[in-house]
Each structure stands twice: as structure tokens, then as C-alpha cells.
N, C-alpha and C positions, 0 to 999 in steps of 0.2 A: 247690411245695415247694423248700427250699433245696438247692443242689447241693453246697456245701462249707461246713462250720462250723469256725471256729477256737475252740478251748477255751482261754479266758484264765484258766487255773487249773492246779493240779498234783495229784498224789496220787490218792487213791481216787475223789474226785468227778470228776476229769478222765477217769479210766478208765471210770467209770460212764457218763458222757455219751458217750464214744467207742463203747461197746457198743451203746447205743440208736441212735446215728447209723448204725452199720453195719447194724443190723437194719432201719433205714428206707431203706437204700440211699444214705445221704448220706456224702460224703467228709469226712475229718477232718484238722485241723491241730493239732498240739500245740505249745505254746510251753514253754520250759524255761530255768531258770537252769543255770549250770555245775554246781551242786550236785546237780541232778536229771537229769544226763545219762543215768544208768543206770536211771531210773524206768520203770515199765511203761507209763505213759501215753505216753511218748516212743516206746517200742518198738512199741506197737499202733496208733498213729495212722498215717494214710496219709502224712502229711508232718510234719516237726518243725523248728522254728526256735528257735535259741538267742537269748534276749533279754537276757542279761546275767549278772553275777556273783551269788553267793548272796543278798546282802541283798535283801529283797523290794522296797525302795524304789528299787533299781537294776534290777529285773527285772519281777516280777509286778505291781508298782504303777506301772510306767512306761508310761503311756498311749501316748505317741508310738511306742514300740517295738512295742507290741501292734498298733496300727493299721497300722504299716509291715509287720508280719508278715502281717496279713490282706491287705494290698494286693499284696504280692509273691507270695502264694500264690493270689490271686484268690478268697479266701473271701467269700461273700456274707452271712454272719452270724457273730456272735460269741456264744458262750455263756459267761457269767462264773462259773458254778458258785455256790459260797458263799464268803464271806470276800473278801479282796483288793478287787476293784473291783465286786463283785456289786451293791452298793447305792450306787454312786457316780453321782450324777446327771450330773456333768460327763462321765464316760465314756459314759453313755447318749447324751448330747447330741452328743458328738464322733463317735460311731458314726453317728448320724443324718446329721450334716453330711458324712460321707464315704460316704454311701449304703451303709452296712453295717448290717444289721438287728441290733439289740441284743436278744437273747432274754431279755426281761424287760420291766418297765414303762418308761414314758417318764420323762424327767428330772423333769417336773412331778409325776408320781405319787411318784417316789422322794423328792423334796423334801417333799411333803406328809406322807409317812409316816416318812422317814428321820430328820427332825428331831423328836425325841420330844415337845417342847413343842408344836410345830405339829400333830403327830399327835393329841395329846390334845384340842386345841382343835377339830380337824376332827371327831373322834369325838363329842365333846360336842354339837356342832352337829347331827350326824347322829342323835343319840338313842341312841348306844351308851353303856352304863354305864362311867364312868371312875373311877379312884381319886381321891378328893378331893385337890386340890393347887393349886399356883400356876397362874394363868391364863397367865402368860408367864414368860420367863426371870427369874431372880432377879438383880438388878443389884448388890446389895451385901449385906454381912453384916447391916447394920441392917435392911434390907428383909426379909432371910431370917428374922431373929429375930422380927420383928413378925408375919410370915406364919405362922411356926411356933407362936407363942403363940395366934394365932387358930384354927389348925388343931388344936393340941394335940400335945404330944410323945408318943411318938417320931415323927420324920419321916425321910424318905429324900431325900438330895441325889443327883441323877442327872445325868450328862452328857447334854446334848441331842443330841449326835452319837454317843452311846454304843453299846456292844454288848459282849458277852462279860464283863460284870461290871466293866468299866473305868469309873472316874469315879463310882463309887457309894459313898456313905457313910451309915450310920445315925447320926442325932443324937438322943441320949436326953434332953438338956436344954440350956439356954441356955449353960451353962459350956463345953460341948463344941463349940459351933457354929463358932467361929473356926478351931479346929484342923482340924475335919472339912471345913470350907469350903476352907481352903488346900490340904489334901491332895487333895480331889476336883478342884479347879481344876488343880493341878499334873499329876495323873495324866491327866485328860481332854485337856489341852493336848498332853501328850507322846504320847498314844495316837491322837488324832484331829485334832490341829492346830486344835482348837476347845475353848475352856475354858468355854463357856456351860453354866450349870447351871439346872435347874428343881427343884422340890421337890414331894413328894407325901406324903400320910399313910402312915406305915409300918404295914402290915397284918401282924401277928404270926402265925406258923405257917400261912401260906396254902398251897394247892396251886398249882402252876404248870401250867395246862392250856391247850393251844393248839389252835386249829381250823385245819385245812388248807382253803384255799379255792382256787378257780380262776375266772378271769373272762376274757371275750373282748372284742374291740374293738367288739362289737355291743351292749354293755350287759348281757350275761348274766353271772350269777355263781352259783356253787353251792359247797356245802361237802362235804368228804370226811371229816367227823367229827373226833374229837379225838385228841390224844396227851397223856399225862401225863408231864411233864418235871420233876417235883418233886425227884428225887434229884440234887442239885447240891452242888458244893463251890466256895465263893467265886464263886457265880453262874455257874459253868461246869457244864453238864449232864454227867452221868456215865452215866445209863441212862434209857431212856424205854420206855413201853408204851402199847398201845391194845388194847381200850378201857381207860379209866381205872377202877381199882377203886372210885373215889370217885363215879363218874358215875351218874346216874339217867336214865331215858328223858326225863323232863320237863326236867332240866337240859341234856341234850344238845340237845334241840329249841331251848331258849331261847338257848344259846350259839351253836348253828349259825345261828339266825336273826340274831343280833347280828353274827356274822362276815360273813354274806352282806350285811347292811345296811352294814357297814363297807366292804366291797369295792364295792358299788354306789354308795355315796356319793361315791367318787372315780373311778368308772368304771374300776375296776382291770382291767388286762390282764396275763394270765400266771398262774403259780402263786404263791402267797404264804401266809403264816401269820399269823393274828391271835392274839396271845398275851394270856392273861387270868390274873389272880390270883383265886383262889376261896377265900373264907373258910370257917370251920368250919360256918357256917349255909347254905352253898352260894350265897351272894351272889357274883356275879362282876363283875370290873372290868377294862376294857381296860387293858393295860399298854403294848403296842407292836405294830407290824406289821412283819414281815420281808418285804420285797419281793423274795424270791428263793427258791430251793429250800433246804430245811433239811437239816442233817446227818442228822436222824432221819427223813427222808422214807420210808426203806424199810419201816418198820413199817406205815405207812398203805398202801403198795403191796401188802403181803402180805395184809392183812385184807380188802381189797376187790378184789384182782386187777386192779391198775391201774398202768400205767407213767406216773409223774408227769413224767419227763423227756420222754417222747414227747408227752405232752399239752402240755407247755410249748413244745416246738418247733412243734407243730401250731398252737397259738394264735398264736405269733409269725408264722407263715406265713399267718395270716388265716382259719384254720378255725374255724367256729362250734362252741361247746361244746353239749352236750345240755341243760345247765341242771339236770340231775338231781343230787340230793343222795345221797351214799353213806353207808352205815352198816356198822360192822364185823361181819363174819360169823364171824371167827375171833379168836384172841388172839395178839398179837405183842409181843415184848420185844427191845429193842436194847441191847447193852452196848458201850460205846466202849472199844476196846482201845488204850490210850495207852502210849507208851514212857516210863513214869514208875515210880518206886518207891513203892508205897503204904505201905511200912513206914518211909519216910523223908520224910514230908510231901509225897508225890507229886512228888518232885523229878525233873525231866526226865532221861532216860537215853538220849541218842543214842549211836550206835555201830553196829557191824556185827552183823547177825543171822547167827549161825553155823549155826543149825538152825531149820527152820520146818515145822510140820505143822498144817494147818488141819482142823477137824472137818467131817464131812459127815453124810449121812443125810437122811431125810424131814423137811422143815420147817426145815432148817438152811441159812442163807445167810451167806456171808462176803464183805463188800466190802472189798477191800484192794489196795494197790499194791506191797506188799513181798513179798520172796521170800528164800529162803536165799542168803546171800552179799550181800544188799542192805545198804548202809550208810545208816542214818537220819541225815540232816544235822541240825545243831543250830539251823538258821536259821528253822525253821517250827514250826507247831503240832505237838504231840507225838502226835496221834492217828495210828495206823498201820493200824487195821482196825476194822470194825464187825461184830459178831456178832449176827445177827438170827435169832430163833427164832419159829416160828409153829406153833400147835397149836389144837385145838378149844376148850380151856378154859385159864384162867390157871394152874390147878394143873398141867396137863400141860405148859404152856409153861415153867414154873419147873423142873420135873424135866428136861425136854429141855435147857434152858439149862445146868443143872449138868452134865449128861452131856457136852454140847458143850464147855464150858469145861474139863472134865477132859481132853478130847482135844486141846485147843488148846495146842500146844507152840511156844514162841518162846525160843530160847537166844541168849546173847551180849549181851542187854540186859535191863534190868528192865522189867516190864510191869504193867499193872493187872489182869491175869487173877486173881491171888490175891484182890484186892479184890472182884471180881465174884463169885467163888466164895463169899466170905464174905457178900456182899450177898444172893444168891439163897437163902441158907439162914438169913438173919436172921429171927427170929421176927416182928418187927413188919412187916418188908417183905413176908414171906410172907402176913401177914394183910391187907396193903394199907394198913396204918396208917403212912403217912409223909407229911411235908410238906417244904417247902423247908428246914426246920430239921433234917431227919433226920440229916445228916452232922455236926452239931454234937455229937451224943452217940454217934455210931457209933464202934465200936472194932474195930481189926483184932486178931484173936485169934491 
């Protein structure tokens, strides 16, 4: 087992990893920018190294600085968390060259799945259902229009190096193609340094359902059931739950089998998530694979009593997995608490938290790195906490979530707590009648 792990991340996920490491008897190293000097992950790690100024491209994305921090602290492994360098094949390869274990898949696996066009090709070859689309990257507007005509509008242009909704555009007809193409190219180049685009058939009103998987270096793979992530705004997830209210036992088996097939086809090592779009007839299509821990992983942990970070570390250390598939025994919902104003188009609201009270009680979990007096920097993602509720049934979980949100007090900044209070009492959401289009008609009252 590893003796010391450096966490190449910040915020709640860095603190989450530190907690599991401590329980496993593993020393931890935090890295931080000057903006995060007072963050809890810095305080609770055994050691901490400042790696630069606030901009992430001068700190958390600076591979040489992170490798240097690992070397001077004698860390024998690096956990990347999610975001930043978590799905960076170059980082994985550089860690290997410096004899530091990257807690995640190899560079080859990341390249196979990180590039969306390559991932679709790989899954198609493995026999996993994929959304009809271009076989390779689209090289020109003319080629794109021709492919779209063959496929039938509407279509979706997607950044091959994409994530978080960046570089995605819906094209309804040929007249829109040029403008959407230019816009998607520009955004994907700015966000990822790669303006490559591919195209797929646009499926209207789908569910976004993902399957948690784990694989080891011995060729074993298993799934840990599904999460429904359909409540999204501009392709950014807002709330997630498991089991999905849309799921049937038959569909769960089919999607689980497909996810395991996907993992085995690339001999996947580590924890990961296979994401699918599911239409109203419960046909499902591979969308992408995230080769990292997910933001929403706690709800899976809660319904099957399973520490995914611990499993991730054990697999990286060469431990063989059981190969057993897991199914939800309870119901869990996660609400992402962001420093944003839901009454003002979810505009970011960085600043100092003047008062904080987190909810408690049976079945209530709060993953956060903030505290009263903490100043939220404007440089990073606006998520400041995750409220995770677990109960025997969905009905109980919704009631518990409302109670917990009522108790959750954050003053000094605007947050999405009012949005979530409105969400968990929305008639259609309570009925489980929601798709990825849900937020287009949702109104704050």
C-alpha cells in the first residue's frame, strides 16, 4: 500500500480524499494556490505545498510544479480528484516516468476514452450501443452539413476534448450550421486547447443516466449501478439521485452489462463512469466515459455502503476487486450547493461566508471545504458543498432533503439552496417526470 499520497486538487474533493487516506493510515500532501491558503484541505493534510498564484493554469494545471511537490515530499502516489488534471493523459504518463503512481487509468486508457470521437469508435467496436453520429472528427462545414443531411436534423456538434457542456451546440437546420460550427470551435479551443468537433444525432428529451464501474489490472470489472443526472442547466449537473425513478430492473441489467463490457473492452483500471442517454422508450446510447471519480459519487456510496475513494486507492496499489456487481438498497439524492444566485441566471457569487450552519441527523451527509469566515475565491468552480440525503424510499429522501435544506444556512454570499428547495417540491420532479430538458421550463417562484 502507498505510504504517502499527494492530492492534486482543491476544495471538497481534496478533503474527501484526505479523509479516506487518513482512515487507511496513509500520509497526505495538499497542494494549493495562494487563493486557497486558508482552505480546509490545506489545514487537514499532513503536509502542504504552495504551487502558485490563483489562476489554475499557473497552479493546479502546472504539471511540473505538482511533480516537484510530490518529489520534495517523497509522495509515492498522486490522486487527481476530478477536474483539473484528472483526465489528462500527459499527466498520467509523466507520473509514470517519475515513478509516481497515478491513481487512475493509464495514459492509453485516458486517450481512448478522453477523446470523445475515439471513445465512440471504441465502444461501437466493443458492441456498446452508441448515439448515431460521425465516425470521425468533422473536418469542415461542408462535410458537417453533408453528414447532418444524411443523419437528419437536429444534430449536436460536440468538442472531442470536451466536458462540462463546453463546445456543444445544437444545430436545427443547415442555415444555422456555420454559426454553430464557429461558436463551438471557438469555445472548445478556448476551454481545452483543442477545437476538434464531432457530430451526433440529437436525441430530444433524454434522461442522462450513468453507470458507476470499477476495474482492476487483472482484467476484472464490475458495476455499482446507476445515477440519474438529468437535472442539468447548460449541461452542468445540478442534482443527482440513485436509483433513477425512470429505471426498471431489466434496463438496469442491460445498462450495467453494457458498462462492464465498455470497461473490459479497454481493460480499464480504477473507478470510472460510463454515461448514457436514454430515450423515452428506454433505448440507451453510450455518450462518454469519465475516467475519474465523479462529483456525484457519494450517492452511490450511500446506497451500497461502499467507499469509492478507498476502492480507487486499493486498485491503484494492485489489489484485486471482487468482481461483484452492486445494486441500490436505499435511495439517495445529492444537491450541489453552488455560490450562485438562482434568481439572477445562476450568476456566480464569490465572497466571504459570514455565517454557516450545516444540517445534520440520520441519513444526512455534507461534503464541503468551507466554513464561517471562509472567503470563496472567484477563480474556480462555484460549487462549495454537496448535500447528500439517504433514506429507505424516494418519498422519504425528498422529505428529508427539504428538511435538511431548510436547516442549511449560508450567509454573506448567494447560494443555490433556494433553487433546491424549489426543486424538491416541484410537482414533476416529485413524480420523477424529468429529463435533461427539465430546466428549460423550470421557474423559480
